[in-house]
DOTIMAR-237407 format. One line per 4 residues: number of its first residue (from 1); for each residue x, y, z of C-alpha. Coordinates in pm, whole numbers. Example, Ala and Ser with C-alpha at 12.3 -4.5 7.8 and 13.67 -1.06 7.14 Angstrom:
2
1) 1230:-450:780 | 1367:-106:714 .
END
This chain:
437
1) -2749:577:-2859 | -2673:272:-2644 | -2396:166:-2880 | -2242:515:-2860 .
5) -2240:498:-2478 | -2081:153:-2492 | -1817:280:-2736 | -1734:577:-2509 .
9) -1706:347:-2206 | -1482:105:-2397 | -1267:390:-2523 | -1224:535:-2173 .
13) -1137:188:-2038 | -874:135:-2308 | -735:484:-2253 | -704:424:-1878 .
17) -532:90:-1930 | -290:215:-2192 | -186:526:-2002 | -152:353:-1666 .
21) 43:55:-1792 | 223:234:-2073 | 557:97:-2189 | 835:319:-2062 .
25) 1178:342:-2224 | 1322:212:-1896 | 1144:-83:-1737 | 1248:-144:-1376 .
29) 1283:-495:-1234 | 1189:-375:-888 | 1119:-58:-688 | 1242:58:-350 .
33) 1130:302:-79 | 1280:390:261 | 1083:298:574 | 1129:511:886 .
37) 1026:425:1243 | 855:726:1402 | 991:774:1754 | 676:912:1914 .
41) 407:682:1765 | 622:376:1675 | 449:383:1336 | 643:301:1019 .
45) 637:567:752 | 751:579:392 | 785:845:121 | 678:864:-242 .
49) 623:1157:-479 | 277:1235:-617 | 100:1500:-830 | 207:1747:-1101 .
53) 436:1912:-1018 | 562:1623:-803 | 537:1668:-426 | 714:1433:-181 .
57) 459:1293:63 | 508:1096:382 | 268:808:452 | 210:561:734 .
61) 280:213:600 | -20:-16:645 | 65:-373:545 | -300:-481:535 .
65) -441:-152:406 | -662:-163:99 | -503:122:-101 | -324:455:-87 .
69) -533:729:71 | -425:1089:116 | -562:1409:260 | -703:1604:-35 .
73) -859:1874:183 | -532:2049:266 | -292:2177:1 | -366:1920:-269 .
77) -264:2098:-590 | -208:1900:-911 | -274:1960:-1279 | -303:1583:-1339 .
81) -559:1498:-1068 | -862:1324:-1217 | -1161:1189:-1024 | -1288:843:-1119 .
85) -1619:881:-1298 | -1917:666:-1201 | -1924:317:-1351 | -1574:361:-1500 .
89) -1302:96:-1512 | -1125:279:-1228 | -1430:248:-1001 | -1456:-121:-1082 .
93) -1088:-180:-999 | -1130:4:-670 | -1435:-204:-582 | -1637:117:-554 .
97) -2009:59:-605 | -2142:390:-473 | -2167:706:-684 | -2246:1058:-583 .
101) -2220:1430:-629 | -2042:1698:-431 | -2242:2014:-380 | -1965:2272:-397 .
105) -1714:2398:-652 | -1504:2114:-804 | -1176:2041:-628 | -967:1733:-538 .
109) -1186:1511:-323 | -1509:1685:-423 | -1647:1635:-775 | -1981:1541:-928 .
113) -2056:1201:-1086 | -1771:1023:-908 | -1740:697:-717 | -1631:663:-359 .
117) -1474:418:-115 | -1412:422:261 | -1054:523:346 | -961:363:676 .
121) -730:492:949 | -639:146:1083 | -451:297:1379 | -761:466:1525 .
125) -1008:226:1355 | -1186:518:1190 | -1325:516:836 | -1503:779:629 .
129) -1619:838:273 | -1369:946:10 | -1353:1008:-363 | -1165:763:-588 .
133) -916:946:-812 | -596:898:-1006 | -281:1105:-1035 | 88:1075:-1115 .
137) 307:881:-870 | 687:866:-886 | 903:608:-711 | 1265:495:-722 .
141) 1369:182:-913 | 1629:-59:-778 | 1869:-331:-888 | 1814:-493:-550 .
145) 2148:-358:-429 | 2124:14:-505 | 1857:270:-584 | 1817:347:-955 .
149) 1638:613:-1156 | 1290:734:-1070 | 995:593:-1265 | 636:716:-1284 .
153) 289:569:-1302 | 72:829:-1473 | -271:715:-1351 | -215:577:-1002 .
157) -546:508:-827 | -599:625:-471 | -866:760:-238 | -909:1115:-117 .
161) -981:1164:252 | -1065:1463:474 | -797:1604:703 | -957:1470:1022 .
165) -870:1112:920 | -501:1190:985 | -574:1208:1361 | -356:962:1553 .
169) -101:926:1275 | 264:1031:1289 | 331:1403:1260 | 375:1532:906 .
173) 215:1241:719 | -40:1295:441 | -218:959:459 | -159:583:458 .
177) 5:352:206 | -195:28:188 | -13:-289:76 | -305:-529:128 .
181) -462:-794:-93 | -657:-569:-330 | -632:-472:-696 | -535:-113:-616 .
185) -294:-163:-324 | 47:-6:-394 | 205:-346:-451 | -65:-453:-701 .
189) -56:-131:-903 | 324:-125:-926 | 334:-490:-1039 | 71:-417:-1307 .
193) 232:-94:-1426 | 578:-246:-1476 | 486:-610:-1544 | 692:-757:-1265 .
197) 610:-1039:-1025 | 338:-979:-768 | 584:-982:-481 | 697:-726:-228 .
201) 914:-737:82 | 945:-541:405 | 1256:-501:617 | 1177:-279:917 .
205) 1459:-113:1107 | 1468:-121:1487 | 1624:226:1486 | 1438:557:1471 .
209) 1746:720:1314 | 1830:465:1039 | 1587:374:761 | 1455:28:687 .
213) 1344:-62:336 | 1051:-193:133 | 1092:-355:-209 | 824:-395:-475 .
217) 905:-681:-709 | 1128:-988:-673 | 1477:-1012:-522 | 1767:-992:-496 .
221) 1727:-787:-179 | 2088:-704:-99 | 2197:-548:230 | 2548:-437:322 .
225) 2799:-599:325 | 2661:-757:5 | 2423:-1015:156 | 2121:-1115:-54 .
229) 1878:-1178:231 | 1613:-1316:-7 | 1819:-1638:-13 | 1742:-1719:352 .
233) 1362:-1728:354 | 1135:-1992:507 | 789:-2002:348 | 443:-2055:490 .
237) 103:-2030:316 | -109:-1716:328 | -474:-1757:420 | -769:-1542:321 .
241) -1004:-1430:596 | -1343:-1434:416 | -1476:-1154:638 | -1328:-804:612 .
245) -1128:-672:908 | -1155:-308:791 | -1327:-41:1000 | -1604:-10:738 .
249) -1694:-272:477 | -1977:-423:276 | -2121:-765:348 | -1933:-1028:149 .
253) -1603:-836:147 | -1297:-1048:233 | -1017:-910:448 | -726:-745:266 .
257) -490:-834:552 | -227:-1110:555 | -309:-1415:767 | -79:-1710:833 .
261) -148:-2047:999 | 8:-2064:1345 | -57:-2417:1479 | 108:-2390:1821 .
265) 348:-2181:2030 | 663:-2295:2208 | 866:-2120:2476 | 1222:-2247:2520 .
269) 1134:-2539:2285 | 844:-2648:2509 | 485:-2644:2383 | 250:-2397:2553 .
273) -100:-2527:2634 | -345:-2299:2451 | -696:-2327:2307 | -604:-2414:1948 .
277) -953:-2333:1815 | -855:-1966:1858 | -578:-2020:1601 | -826:-2093:1320 .
281) -1032:-1834:1135 | -1406:-1879:1182 | -1523:-1863:821 | -1865:-1728:922 .
285) -1760:-1450:1158 | -1400:-1397:1045 | -1290:-1410:1410 | -963:-1578:1510 .
289) -642:-1667:1331 | -307:-1492:1307 | -225:-1186:1099 | 85:-977:1036 .
293) 51:-603:1100 | 265:-291:1071 | 13:-67:1250 | 35:-260:1579 .
297) 369:-166:1737 | 388:-492:1936 | 242:-842:1904 | -108:-867:2049 .
301) -236:-1196:2196 | -589:-1296:2298 | -607:-1304:2681 | -589:-1681:2737 .
305) -302:-1715:2486 | -127:-1417:2645 | -152:-1568:2994 | -29:-1909:2881 .
309) 268:-1768:2687 | 372:-1519:2955 | 345:-1775:3237 | 565:-2014:3041 .
313) 811:-1733:2969 | 825:-1630:3338 | 888:-1994:3442 | 1166:-2045:3188 .
317) 1323:-1708:3277 | 1319:-1792:3649 | 1515:-2109:3569 | 1787:-1876:3436 .
321) 1775:-1661:3752 | 1608:-1377:3562 | 1382:-1201:3812 | 1052:-1020:3750 .
325) 1006:-657:3840 | 711:-416:3838 | 533:-395:3503 | 576:-89:3281 .
329) 274:-6:3062 | 174:-115:2804 | 365:-431:2902 | 254:-663:3181 .
333) 567:-877:3217 | 900:-710:3293 | 1236:-829:3424 | 1553:-700:3584 .
337) 1848:-688:3345 | 2076:-814:3624 | 2119:-1172:3500 | 2037:-1112:3133 .
341) 2341:-1145:2910 | 2374:-956:2585 | 2426:-1159:2268 | 2441:-1091:1895 .
345) 2072:-1192:1879 | 1971:-957:2161 | 1915:-1028:2533 | 1973:-1392:2626 .
349) 1620:-1496:2719 | 1397:-1797:2638 | 1315:-1817:2270 | 956:-1809:2146 .
353) 856:-2016:1843 | 541:-1969:1638 | 502:-2318:1492 | 350:-2306:1145 .
357) 235:-2574:900 | 452:-2843:1060 | 692:-2882:1352 | 996:-2811:1137 .
361) 856:-2479:1009 | 856:-2211:1275 | 907:-1838:1318 | 1166:-1807:1597 .
365) 1161:-1490:1804 | 1493:-1419:1973 | 1559:-1164:2248 | 1615:-877:2005 .
369) 1250:-910:1894 | 1092:-1026:2220 | 1241:-789:2477 | 1187:-413:2491 .
373) 1436:-205:2688 | 1232:43:2893 | 1524:160:3111 | 1883:70:3186 .
377) 1767:-178:3448 | 1439:-310:3307 | 1346:-523:3005 | 982:-601:2923 .
381) 837:-882:2716 | 714:-699:2405 | 374:-868:2382 | 46:-707:2489 .
385) -285:-845:2614 | -550:-815:2344 | -852:-891:2563 | -1093:-1184:2573 .
389) -1278:-1142:2244 | -1048:-979:1991 | -1122:-980:1620 | -793:-1165:1556 .
393) -636:-1400:1813 | -271:-1323:1731 | -146:-1004:1565 | 226:-1017:1490 .
397) 329:-655:1541 | 601:-430:1409 | 857:-485:1687 | 860:-859:1617 .
401) 917:-787:1244 | 1216:-557:1291 | 1542:-675:1135 | 1353:-961:970 .
405) 1300:-973:594 | 938:-1064:520 | 840:-1126:157 | 478:-1149:38 .
409) 429:-1357:-277 | 73:-1281:-387 | 75:-1503:-696 | 178:-1810:-494 .
413) -18:-1698:-183 | 272:-1747:53 | 492:-1542:281 | 866:-1589:328 .
417) 1042:-1482:648 | 1410:-1479:741 | 1392:-1472:1122 | 1641:-1221:1263 .
421) 1908:-1091:1025 | 2133:-1016:1324 | 2254:-1377:1301 | 2370:-1302:945 .
425) 2557:-994:1069 | 2338:-742:891 | 2029:-536:972 | 1734:-386:786 .
429) 1902:-44:797 | 2181:-172:571 | 2030:-107:230 | 2259:126:38 .
433) 2035:424:-30 | 2331:659:-78 | 2458:547:-417 | 2260:524:-739 .
437) 2330:237:-976 .
END
């Protein structure tokens, strides 16, 4: 009897593997999706197609999210939906250790003898229980310059969530698309399904009316007028926070978010005096360090770092006759536009450098990514005060990523960044989505 059970388990594992990673007649080198900035929430959303028949769904992009989760409570209809059965290969891949039953008629999100995880709304920091399942997902291939034909993954793993978890997300979305460091993040599953390199790249648009782009797979990443922006990347190592930063997690879970090693900060090429112990991750508590986030609209700094950086910025701005004005929430430091000149790289203000593994490796933030225009007459420094005891000391937010290409190389555990593409006379809204190769 035991051998029969083992055979059935092995057969189901092989079946899952072969159908998920099946050879297709067309094998893409990379995939592409549009990324839209939502005007009301400042969240970044993307679109894929899921289910049978295929339904286009909008999702909030969560760079550090663990996996795709969608609302299965409302209007989830699919002939190919399958829950992940307890102790199956799917449950193992999802890191799901709990199993349970659902005491109602079977439906997506509610089935007996299935495993569950904790889908996380990282905007509201709310998590709940949800069934692990798989279904068909369709996404567009790319040459790196143009969109190509659609390809499908027949058994794409995701988590079901109840409708209430959508609270706080952009209007019309069905869930969140997690790109974090897990085996079932979108980036990981696409790389496995099509046997391409474990790399993906984000290029967020600063416009709410023109799409940015996300690529799954290696470059080229070509933006009009024919510029391969993957050729201008500076690399820095990725670090693993050994303690999860999710809203709900089990002891021993590492964070799925992307941390980098900021060593110091400069304003106008001058070092800012900060408590550098805050820049390291405490390996016991997981507190500290610097992460990159798409769910934080602006960069968040621990209070003492915030005060040191903003005071230095105010001093250097005053030397240019740029005068402070009344703050406009959520920003604490705002200026009159009167003596601020406009340049190709945004408002002419002191530059901010995040110095990385050595003095010659830095992420330079020009005016286009540091200053937020709140009115015709007022510009605010787009950094917010994160309080005295935040989980993470520096969170590089979406505004500071806009019109920068950021590539995550999971195999090499490094991240490449371009700094602003405005200096190369292109933007993240310049991918040619209109013509198919």
